[in-house]
N, C-alpha and C positions, 0 to 999 in steps of 0.2 A: 504494499499500499504505500503510494507516494507520500513523502514528507513524514512518515511514521517508521517505527522499527518493527512494524508488524508484517509478516509474510503471509500472505493470505492462503496460499495452497496448502504449505505444511499445516496451517491452523485448520482448515477445512478438514484435512485428512485425520487430524487429531480428534476433532469433535465427532466426525463420523465413525471412528473405531470406537470411541466412548460409547456412542449411542448404539451401535451394533452389538457390542458386548453386553451392555446394559439391558436392551430390549429384545434383541433378536436371537441371542445364544444363552440357552439354559444353562445354570450351573452344573458342573459334573457331580457325579454322585460323591458325596463326602464333603462338598463344599457348600457353606451357608450362602445365603443370598447377599447378605452383607459383605462377606469376605469377595463374593465375586464382583459386586458393584464397585468395591474399592480397588480391586484388580482392574477393572475398566478405566477409572478415574488414573490409576498408576501408569497403565500402558499408554493411555492417552497423553499423559504428562511426559513420559519417556519419549514418545514419537514427536511431541512438540519441541522437546529439547535437542533431538537429534535433527530434526527438520530446521531448527533455529526459527520456530514461528514468531517468537519473541524472544527478547533477553531473558536468560534463564532466571533471573530474580523475579521479572515479571510472570513467568510461568509459574513459578514457585507460589507467588501471591494468589494466582488463580487456583492452584491446586489446594491451598489451605482453605480458600473461600469454599470451594466446592466440597471439601470433607466436612466443614462446619455446616454447610446449609442441607446438604443430603443426609446427614445423620448416619453415615455408614458404619461409623465406629461407636456411636451412642444414641440412644432414642431421646435424650434429653437435649434441647437446644444448648443449654449452658454446659452439659457435659461434652456435647460435640465440639463446641468452639474451644474449650479447654484440651480436649485431645488434638485439635488441629494445630493449637500452638504450644503443644507439649514439647515439640523438637527444640524449641528455644531454650528449654531448661537443660538440655545435654550439655555437660561440661566440655567434652570433646570438640564440639562445634566453636565454642568460645576460645579453646587453646588455639585452633587454627586461626580464627578471625584476629585475635590479639597477636599471634606470632607474625602474620602478614603485616601488621602495623609496625612491629618491632623491625621488620625486614626493611621498612621503607628507610630506615637509619643508614643502610648499607649505600643507597643511592645519595641520600641527602649529604652524608659525610664523605663520600667519595671512597670509603673503605673497600667496597666491592671492586672498584677499578684498581685501587692499589694492590690488592691481593693477586688479581689477575696479571697484572704487569710485573710484579715481584716474582712470580713463578716463571715467567716468560723470561725474566732477566738471568734466571738460574738455568733454565733448561733449554734456552732457545738457540742454541748453536745449530741444530738440525731441524728440519721441519717435523720430524717425528717427536722431537723434543718439546716443540710449541704445542703439538697435540697432548702430550703428557701434561704441560703446564695448564692448559685450558681445563684438563680433566681434574687436576688436583685443586684448580680453583673453584671448580663446581662442587667437588667433595667438601672443601673447607666451609663453604657458606650453605650448603644444603640442609645441615641441621637447624637452622634458624630461618630458613626461607620456604615457607609452606606453599607458595605459588612457584611450581616448576616453570611456569611460563614467565614470570618475572626474573627468575634466576637464569634460565637459558636464553630466553629471548630479550630481557630487559638489561642484563648484566654482561653475561659471557658473549653473546653474538656481537654486541657492538665492538667488543675488544678484538674478537675474531675477525671482524670485517677491517678494523683499521690496521691489523697486522697483513691482511691479504692485500689490502690497497698499497700498503708501503712497499710490497713486493711487485707491484705493477699486475696485479691479478683482479681481473673485473670482468663480470658477465658481459658487461656492455662491449667490452673491446674483444670479446672472445677469448680471453685469457683465464678463464676459470680454472682450468687443469693445472696452471701453474703451482698453485698452492691453495687456493680459496676453495676449490671442490673438497679437498682433502680435509681442511680445517673446518669446514661447515659439516662435513658428515662426522668427524670425531666429535666436535662440540655437541652435536645434536644427540649422537648415540650414547654419550656420557650422561645426558639429562635423564632418561628413564631409569638408569641404573642408580644414580644418587637419589632419585625419588623413592626407589625401593629400599633405600637403605635406613630410613629414618620415618618414625611416625609423622615427624613434623616438616618432611621434605616435600610433601604434596597434599593438597587439601583432602582427598577421598581417603587416605590412610585411616584416620581416627574412624570413619564410618565402617571400614573393615573390621577394627577392633571391637566395635559394637556389635556387628553382625555375628562374630565368631562368638562373643561372649553370650549373646542372645540365643545361638544354636546350641550352646553347650550348658545352657542354665547357669552361666557366669562361672563355670568350672574352669574354664580357660579366658583368663583376663590377661591380655598382653600389655606389659608396661613399655614404657619408653626405651628403658634399659634392655628388656628382653629382645625387643624388636632390634635394636641396633647391634646387639651382641650376635643375634642370629644372622643378620644380614652382613656383618663385617667381612667374614672370609669370602662368601661368594661374590659379594659386591666388589671387593678389592680385586679379586681374580678377574672379574668382568671388564673392570676399568683398565687393569693392566693389559688385557688382550685387545680392547677396542683399537687403540691407534695402530697396533700391529696389523690386525686383520683388515682394517681399512687400507692400510699402506700396501698390504698385498694385494687386495682386490682392485684399489683405484690408486696406483701410486702416484704422488705429485710429480710434475715435471721439475720442481726446484727441490732438491733434497738437502742442501746444505744452506744454512741461514745465519750466517755470522753476524749480519747486521740487525737480526730480531733482538737480540740481547741489548744492542746499542740503542735500538728503538724504544725498547721498554725501559731502559735505564734512563733515557730523555724524558720519557712521559713521567716517570717517577720524579726526576728532577723538577719538572715542571709543576708537579704537585706539591713540592716542597716537603718539609718536616711533617710528620704525623701530627694532625690537628687534635685539639682538646677532644672534639667530637668523635673523632676515630679511637682515641684512646678509651672514651667511655664506652664506645661501642663493642670494643673487644673485650673490655671488663664484663660487660653485660653478657656477651656471648659465652665467656669462660663460666660465668656465674650460672647461667642457664643450663649449660652442658653438664656441669658438676651436679646440679640438683635434679636434672631430668634423668641422669644415670644412677641417682640414687646413692651418691657417694656418702653424704653425711649418715644415711641408715646403715649403709654397710660398716661404717667406722664406729658409730656411737649406738646403734640400735635402732629398732623400729619406731620408737618414740620420736625419731628425729626424720621420719619419712615426711616429705611435702607433696602434696597434690600437683599433678603435671600442670593442670591450667592455672592453679594459684602461682605456680612459678613463673607462667608467662605473664600474669598480671604483675608480679613483682618486677620482672624486667622492664615491661612498659613503665611502670611507676618511677623506676630508677632514670629511665630515659627522660620522663616528663619533668622530675625534680631537678636534674641536672642540666635541663634546657636543651639537650640534644634534639629532642622533638617537642613541639609544642601541641597545644590542643587543637590547632587548625590542621597540623599534620595529620592528626588523629581523625578529624572530621573529613579531610580530603583524601583518605585512602579508601576510594570507593570500592575496590575489590575485596577489601576485608569486610565491609558491611554487605555488599553483594553476596559474598560467601556465606556469611551467616544466615542470611535470608533463604537462599537456595538449599543450603545444607540442611537447614531446619526442616523445610518442607519434606525433603526427600527422606531423611531420618525417620520423621513422623510416619510418613507412608510405609517405609519398610517395616517399622515397628509394629504397626497395626495389620499389616499382612502376615506378619509372624504371629500376632496375638490371636488373629481370627483363623489361623490354621491354614492359610494359602500357601505359605512357604513349604510347610511339611507336606502338604498334597503333591505340589510340584516336584519337589525334591523325591518324593516317593516314586513319581512317574519316572523320572530320570534314573533314579536307582533301580528300578524293576527292568528297564530297558538295557542298562548296562549288565545288571546281573545275569540276564539271559544269555550273556555271551559266554558265561562260564570262566572269566578270568579270575585271577587272585587279585588281592586289593591293591598291590603294586600297579599291575597293568591297567586296572580299572580307574586308579588315580590319574595314570599317565593320560588315558583316553579323557578322562573328566577335564584335567588342566589344559590338554591340548585343544579340546573344543571351546572351552572357555576363553582361551588365549586367542585363538584365530578368529573367533567370532568379532573380534575388534575391528575386522576390515569392514563391519557394517556399521560401526559406531564412530561418530566424531566428538565423543565426550567419554572419558574414563568413568566420570562421576554416573552418568547414565547407564553404562555397562556394568559397573560395580552393582548399583542399586537394582538393577534389572535381574542379574543372573547370579551375584556371589552367594548369596544366603541359600539358594536351592541346590546350587552345585556342591557347596561346603556340606550341606546337610546330607546330600546323597552320598557324597564321599565317606562321611561318617557311617552311614548305613552299610556302605560296602566294606567296612573293616578298616579304613585308613586310620592311623594314629592322629587324634584330634589337633595336636599342636604342630605337627609335621606337615598336615594338609593345609592347615591354616596358614603357616609360614610359606608355604609353596604357593597357595593362591594368592597370597598377600603380594608375594614378589611379583608373580605373573600379572597382577593388576597394574603395576606400574611399567613392567618391561614390555607389555604389550603396546606401549606408546611408540616403539621403534618401528611399528609395521608400514605406516602410511603418512602421506603429507598432510593429513588432516586427523591424525590420531589424538592429538592433545593440542592446547593453545600454543606451545612452542612450535610445533611442526610448521604452521603457515608463516610464522615469522622467518624461520631459518630458510625453509624452501623458497619463501617469496622474495628472498635476497637474490635468487636466480643463479647461484653458483652450481646448484645440482639439478640435472634433468630428472623428470618424474620416473623415468625407467631406472636410472641409476639409484634413485632414493628407494623405489620399491625392492630392487635386487639387493642392496645393502640392508634394507629393513628386514627382509626374510632371513638373510644369513644371520644377522645380529640376533634375531629371535630364537632361531635354533641354537646358537651358541649359548645365549643368556639363559634360556629355559634349561638346557642341559647342565650348565654350571649350578644353577639354582637348585635343581632337582638332585644332582650327584654330589657335588662338592657340598652343596648347602645340606643335603641329608645327611652326609657323613659328618659334617660339622655339627649338626643339631643331635645326632647320635652321641658324638663325644661330649656334648654340653648336657646330655641327659634329658633333652627336650622329648624323646619318644623312645 
């Protein structure tokens, strides 16, 4: 629709699907009418998100409104609106929202750029060294940057482009393959890996934590430290391989880059000594990591454990009191408030689909179909994860994909005999690693792809290769690592 952010065709498709499921399709045996009607609203919401009928926050407001007005979760109008707004009380949602605001300090103080240029000044003698420098930069800032798009597209990508341009590598001049093609692929394929390594590295990860807890009756409650430790070894192995694999498949024309270190050092010199704001940001990062990892509780006992979301609020408070961020910065961080709104709506709908029994019904269907094949739990888990992972070819949003499929596939895997924490960690990793597949897989994709350094064919070929490599490492190396840790 001209002059608005509404796309009519996807919107009409979403409405048609809701009406079709609601009025024309009878609930299957074992599914209540309310559960089926909520599923209709949920599927319509996911279709609207995939088709980008409206901005995701606006779609979330419509979803909350429909749940409240239709009473699918509660016959009482006051109960229905409480249910519809219940997602806003989830602390994990606020963890991500506050962490996004904190990460604003990376850009405001220039610390993100300083980290990137510092690593290039150390490892930039060769092109592959620049690749590793970009990878290390991503890894360092990932724990405190819940927007993988802001991290990969807003911080790392501009640094990558400036390095490529300094070597005369430009899509406009037909010189992408000099160095820009290689650096674009490396910097992008590191992004899904770092997103898989920390709960706070991409917005949907806390949703996964909640879905796992719901499916296991809170028997499996993954902490920030548990997730980070579990992902440490497979994540580092994946990061170590990305620059090498891309170098093998699409080698850059320029292989020696002695000027890159000089360029990075000149950028650091232009920035001058580390500012007051940067020093405070580093101090806050260290504080957050220590508390999120549960170090005080390890040393002094359980009485010193601190809630993960409370730690995020503490970090933001320090930045506000110190003046590194001001209240206008908080108000202007639109992506944080947008995330809180759409995240709350999706968590609310996923929660009530589970409470109303729809998730257990669907997981039973998935489980019975795989069970008929007669495989052991390991083979069954591989099939489940592979189907879940490669279904992302049909999604332009990891959040929509996770909300639509994670709970059912996880519950089905449990029914097939997979160890709960092993399966949860494998699916959690897959939920970020699947971003590697396409040029529309996540918000970072169109930014890096849109710079023009990589053709669509090269992007998809590299994406498929890395998907196989990353999934194999997460399943095999990760699985053995989790065995050593006693997670299964």
